Every structure is written in structure tokens, then in C-alpha cells.
C-alpha positions in Angstrom: 114.0 3.9 237.7 110.4 2.8 237.4 110.0 2.8 241.2 111.3 6.3 241.4 108.8 7.4 238.7 106.0 5.7 240.5 106.8 7.4 243.7 106.9 10.9 242.1 104.0 13.1 243.1 101.9 14.4 240.3 99.8 17.6 240.6 96.8 18.8 238.6 97.7 20.8 235.5 97.1 24.5 235.9 94.5 25.1 233.2 92.6 28.4 232.9 89.6 26.7 234.6 91.7 25.5 237.5 93.4 28.9 237.9 90.1 30.7 238.0 88.7 28.7 241.0 88.5 30.5 244.4 90.9 28.0 245.9 93.6 28.6 243.3 93.0 32.4 243.4 93.8 32.3 247.1 97.0 30.3 246.4 98.1 32.3 243.4 97.4 35.8 244.9 99.8 35.2 247.8 102.9 35.3 245.6 104.4 38.4 247.3 104.0 36.6 250.6 105.8 33.5 249.3 108.7 35.8 248.2 108.9 37.0 251.8 108.8 33.7 253.6 110.0 31.4 250.8 108.9 27.8 251.5 108.8 27.3 255.2 106.4 26.7 258.1 104.9 30.3 257.7 104.0 29.8 254.0 100.5 28.5 254.8 99.8 31.8 256.6 100.0 33.5 253.2 96.9 31.7 252.0 93.3 32.7 252.8 91.5 29.7 254.2 89.7 28.4 257.2 92.5 26.1 258.6 95.8 24.6 257.7 94.2 21.3 256.5 92.1 23.2 254.0 95.1 25.3 252.9 97.2 22.2 252.4 94.5 20.8 250.1 94.4 24.1 248.2 98.2 24.0 247.8 98.1 20.4 246.4 95.4 21.4 243.9 96.9 24.7 242.8 100.7 24.6 243.3 101.3 24.1 239.6 99.8 27.5 239.0 102.5 29.1 241.2 105.8 27.3 240.8 107.5 23.9 240.8 109.1 25.0 244.0 105.7 25.2 245.7 104.8 21.7 244.5 108.2 20.4 245.7 107.6 22.1 249.1 104.1 20.5 249.3 105.6 17.1 248.6 108.5 17.5 251.1 105.9 18.8 253.7 103.8 15.7 253.0 100.7 17.8 252.3 99.8 15.8 249.2 
């Protein structure tokens, strides 16, 4: 059980300060787009950013401000 716990991905808490950052605003504001695509290869196109690597970092930093499903998707996609 300890090994499973150690392997679990942890994400930054979504504090007011984190949610107010430009990176997190770009991730949070794309909610309608996430509802359209769910969590698949097109999800990153929902987020404003320069490239996919940058968007992946933004997702890892801010997914807890959106939904557990986003954090799970980020882990499954090996972004974080």
C-alpha cells in the first residue's frame, strides 16, 4: 500500500493565488472546451499557450483548479 501511495501523483493545491495566475486562468477558462472534447488528444487545443509542452506544464500546475478528472488525465498522459 505504501508503494502505491508513493507512486501517486500530487498536484499543487488550487489556492486563490494559484487560480489568479495567467497560466491557471488559461486552464480554468477553457472549461466549455473540455466539456466538448472531454479528456483526449484535443484537450490541449483548448488552452491558450505557445506550444504543447508549455500547455502540459500549465495543466500540471493548475488541474486541481478544474477537476480531479483533469489531473487524472494529465497523469495518464504522462504530462506530470
